[in-house]
C-alpha positions in Angstrom: -4.9 -8.5 -9.0 -3.1 -10.3 -11.8 0.2 -8.7 -13.1 1.7 -9.7 -16.4 4.6 -8.2 -18.3 6.6 -5.0 -17.5 4.4 -2.5 -19.4 6.8 0.3 -18.5 10.6 0.1 -18.4 12.9 3.1 -18.0 16.6 2.8 -18.9 18.9 5.4 -17.4 16.3 8.0 -18.1 17.8 11.4 -17.5 16.7 15.1 -18.0 19.0 18.1 -17.5 18.2 21.8 -17.7 21.5 23.6 -18.2 23.5 22.8 -15.1 20.6 21.2 -13.2 19.8 17.5 -13.3 16.0 17.1 -12.8 15.9 13.4 -13.3 19.1 11.4 -12.8 19.5 7.9 -14.4 16.0 6.6 -13.6 15.6 2.8 -13.9 12.1 1.5 -13.2 10.1 -1.6 -14.1 6.3 -1.3 -13.7 4.0 -4.2 -14.3 0.7 -4.3 -16.2 -2.3 -3.7 -13.9 -0.2 -2.0 -11.2 -1.0 1.2 -9.5 2.5 2.7 -9.2 3.3 5.9 -7.3 6.0 8.5 -7.7 6.2 10.1 -4.3 8.1 13.2 -3.4 8.1 16.9 -2.6 7.6 19.7 -5.2 10.7 19.9 -7.4 11.7 16.3 -6.8 11.5 15.3 -10.5 8.1 13.6 -10.5 6.4 15.7 -13.2 9.5 15.9 -15.3 9.6 12.1 -15.3 5.9 11.9 -16.3 6.4 14.4 -19.1 9.2 12.3 -20.6 7.2 9.1 -20.3 4.2 10.7 -22.1 6.6 12.0 -24.9 6.0 15.7 -24.1 9.5 16.4 -23.0 12.4 14.4 -24.6 15.0 12.9 -22.3 18.6 14.3 -22.3 19.8 10.7 -22.3 18.4 7.2 -21.7 15.0 6.1 -22.8 11.9 4.1 -21.8 9.4 1.7 -23.3 5.6 1.9 -22.7 3.5 -1.0 -23.9 6.5 -2.2 -25.9 7.1 1.1 -27.7 10.1 3.4 -27.3 9.3 6.9 -26.1 12.1 8.4 -28.3 11.8 6.3 -31.4 8.0 5.5 -31.4 6.3 8.5 -29.7 3.1 8.2 -31.8 2.6 4.6 -30.8 3.3 5.5 -27.2 0.6 8.2 -27.2 -2.0 5.8 -28.6 -1.3 3.5 -25.6 -1.6 6.1 -22.9 -4.1 8.5 -21.2 -3.1 11.6 -19.3 -4.7 13.7 -16.6 -2.5 16.8 -16.0 -2.2 18.6 -12.7 -3.7 21.8 -14.1 -7.2 21.6 -15.5 -7.2 21.6 -19.3 -10.9 21.2 -20.2 -12.6 24.1 -22.1 -14.8 25.9 -19.6 -17.1 27.3 -22.3 -17.9 23.9 -23.6 -20.1 21.3 -21.9 -18.8 18.2 -20.4 -20.2 16.2 -23.4 -18.6 18.6 -25.9 -15.2 18.3 -24.2 -15.3 14.6 -24.6 -16.6 14.8 -28.1 -13.7 17.0 -29.0 -11.3 14.5 -27.5 -12.8 11.8 -29.6 -12.3 13.8 -32.8 -8.6 14.4 -31.9 -8.2 10.6 -31.6 -10.0 10.1 -34.9 -12.7 7.9 -33.3 -15.5 6.7 -35.5 -18.8 8.4 -34.7 -20.6 5.4 -33.2 -17.6 4.3 -31.1 -17.0 7.9 -29.9 -20.6 8.2 -28.7 -20.5 4.8 -27.0 -17.3 5.7 -25.2 -18.6 9.1 -24.1 -21.6 7.4 -22.5 -19.3 4.8 -20.8 -16.9 7.3 -19.3 -19.6 9.7 -18.1 -21.3 6.9 -16.3 -18.0 5.7 -14.8 -17.4 9.1 -13.2 -21.0 9.9 -12.3 -21.4 12.9 -14.7 -24.2 11.6 -17.0 -26.7 14.0 -15.4 -24.4 17.0 -15.8 -23.0 16.2 -19.3 -24.9 19.2 -20.9 -23.7 21.8 -18.3 -20.9 24.1 -19.2 -17.7 23.1 -17.4 -17.4 26.5 -15.8 -20.4 25.5 -13.6 -18.6 22.3 -12.4 -17.1 22.1 -8.9 -13.4 21.3 -8.6 -14.2 17.6 -7.9 -16.4 17.4 -11.0 -13.7 18.9 -13.2 -11.2 16.4 -12.0 -13.7 13.6 -12.8 -14.3 15.0 -16.3 -10.5 15.1 -16.8 -10.3 11.5 -15.7 -13.2 10.6 -18.1 -11.4 12.3 -21.0 -8.2 10.4 -20.3 -10.1 7.1 -20.5 -12.0 7.8 -23.7 -9.7 5.7 -26.0 -9.2 2.8 -23.5 -5.5 3.4 -22.8 -3.2 0.6 -21.6 -1.6 3.1 -19.2 -3.1 6.1 -17.4 -0.9 8.9 -16.0 -2.3 11.0 -13.2 -0.3 14.0 -12.2 -1.4 15.0 -8.6 -4.9 13.7 -9.3 -6.5 15.1 -6.1 -4.5 18.4 -5.6 -6.7 21.0 -4.1 -9.8 18.8 -3.7 -12.0 18.5 -0.6 -11.9 15.2 1.4 -15.1 13.9 -0.1 -14.0 14.6 -3.7 -10.6 12.9 -3.0 -12.3 9.8 -1.7 -14.4 9.6 -4.9 -11.4 10.0 -7.2 -9.6 7.3 -5.2 -12.6 4.9 -5.7 -12.5 5.5 -9.5 -8.8 4.9 -9.6 -9.0 1.6 -7.7 -11.9 0.4 -9.8 -10.0 1.1 -13.0 -7.0 -0.9 -12.0 -9.1 -3.8 -10.7 -11.8 -4.1 -13.3 -9.9 -3.1 -16.5 -6.4 -4.3 -15.5 -5.2 -0.8 -16.4 -1.8 0.3 -15.3 -2.0 3.6 -13.4 1.0 5.9 -12.7 0.3 8.5 -10.0 2.6 11.4 -9.0 1.7 12.8 -5.6 3.1 14.4 -2.5 0.2 13.3 -0.4 1.3 10.4 1.9 -2.2 9.1 2.6 -3.0 9.0 -1.1 0.1 6.9 -1.9 -0.5 4.7 1.1 -4.1 3.9 0.2 -3.8 3.5 -3.6 -0.3 2.3 -4.6 0.7 -1.3 -5.0 4.2 -0.1 -5.1 5.8 3.4 -5.0 9.2 5.0 -5.6 10.2 7.9 -3.3 12.0 10.4 -5.5 14.2 13.1 -4.1 16.4 15.5 -6.2 15.8 13.4 -9.3 16.9 10.1 -7.9 15.0 7.1 -6.5 16.0 6.7 -2.9 13.8 3.7 -2.1 11.2 1.6 -3.9 8.6 -1.0 -2.6 5.1 -1.4 -1.4 3.8 1.0 1.3 3.5 -1.9 3.7 7.0 -3.2 3.0 8.6 0.2 3.3 6.9 0.9 6.7 7.8 -2.5 8.0 11.5 -2.2 7.0 11.7 1.1 8.9 11.0 -1.0 12.0 10.1 -0.1 15.6 7.7 2.5 16.9 7.7 6.2 16.7 7.7 8.6 19.7 7.0 12.1 18.6 7.6 14.7 21.3 8.1 18.4 22.1 10.0 19.6 25.1 11.4 22.8 26.4 14.9 21.3 26.6 16.3 18.1 25.1 19.4 16.1 25.9 20.1 14.3 22.6 23.3 12.8 23.7 21.6 11.1 26.6 18.9 9.8 24.3 21.5 8.4 21.8 23.1 6.4 24.6 19.8 4.4 25.1 20.4 1.1 23.4 16.8 0.7 22.1 16.7 4.1 20.4 17.4 3.5 16.7 17.1 6.9 15.2 16.5 10.6 16.2 15.2 13.1 13.7 13.3 16.4 13.5 9.8 16.3 12.2 7.7 19.4 11.6 9.1 21.4 14.5 9.2 18.5 16.9 11.5 15.5 17.4 10.8 11.9 16.4 12.5 8.9 18.0 12.4 5.5 16.3 12.7 2.7 18.9 11.7 -0.9 19.7 8.8 -1.5 22.2 8.0 2.2 22.8 5.3 1.3 25.3 7.9 -0.4 27.5 10.6 2.2 27.3 8.5 5.4 27.4 8.9 6.1 31.1 12.7 5.9 30.9 12.7 8.2 27.9 10.5 10.7 29.7 12.8 10.6 32.7 15.8 11.4 30.5 13.9 14.3 28.8 12.4 15.9 31.8 9.7 18.4 31.3 7.8 17.9 28.0 5.0 19.8 26.3 3.5 16.9 24.3 4.2 13.2 23.5 2.7 10.8 21.0 3.3 7.1 20.3 2.4 5.6 16.9 3.5 3.1 14.2 5.6 4.2 11.3 4.0 6.1 8.4 5.1 6.9 4.9 6.1 10.3 6.3 8.6 8.5 8.6 9.8 6.5 5.6 10.4 9.6 3.6 12.2 11.3 6.5 14.3 8.3 7.1 15.6 8.0 3.5 15.9 11.7 2.6 16.8 13.3 6.0 13.9 15.7 5.9 10.1 15.9 5.9 8.2 16.1 2.6 7.0 19.5 3.7 10.0 21.7 4.6 7.9 24.2 6.5 9.5 23.8 10.0 10.0 27.4 11.3 13.6 28.5 11.3 14.9 28.7 14.8 12.4 26.2 16.2 13.4 24.3 19.3 13.7 21.1 17.3 16.0 22.6 14.7 18.2 24.2 17.3 18.4 20.9 19.3 19.4 18.9 16.2 21.9 21.5 15.0 23.5 21.8 18.4 23.9 18.1 18.7 25.5 17.9 15.2 28.1 20.4 16.2 29.3 18.4 19.2 
């Protein structure tokens, strides 16, 4: 993949709602042809950032440029440079797939011949040519997302924004959407910005990603780089009792953290030291050894898992809280 200029640059981009700061002095540089991810939990500031970049929500302070145009001073030129696929479906269910695309072409004032050529092109791209005359209400969830993607590509944008592109889709539909996204970046040198809270999606698709938490970028890099920098192996375990103080004294244990009701240890050469750790712990219910994932990266930099659904009062939570009080 060939990357050229920074097609997106944000400069202290900030959005406040009364006393709450949703996006806090965001500074990003995104290159042409890059698939860039904004990764974080619901409420982290991902969608707010996207809405500012696509000129639908003005920043409180700071600004950004897209394709050389300022989002505050030149919003019309920005809009002509971008395509958007929103998290919530926005196609008209009463219209056919073809009619939805034709309406989009009218909104962008496309000449008739060009509009028809583009409709054929994008329908073929997302494998909907055979279903173009069906009403959208008859489409499956995956087909609707593909139609939304086709509509966002009608005017050949330089930058495509995808807000949670596979939310609620079945595994097969997610794989199809991933394939289309990868092909767009590779074949058309299109810059694609994805907001997601799916770790596997970010890991598979993104050249680089920024983990956002509470409106701030906590770390930025390629998925491979971020996992490598975390270092070591991960032992994930569940036990009836846990002596955290004894584990902390082991020189090769780098980090101890709760993860989804269990405890994760980051350490070097887990296969060599596993038996000693088990001896310290005593009776265990389950144990797993693996390499670091983006979930571990997120946990390391934010102090919590991306899904805060650990049951209150779980053994892991109690163990970590008890250790913190000592």
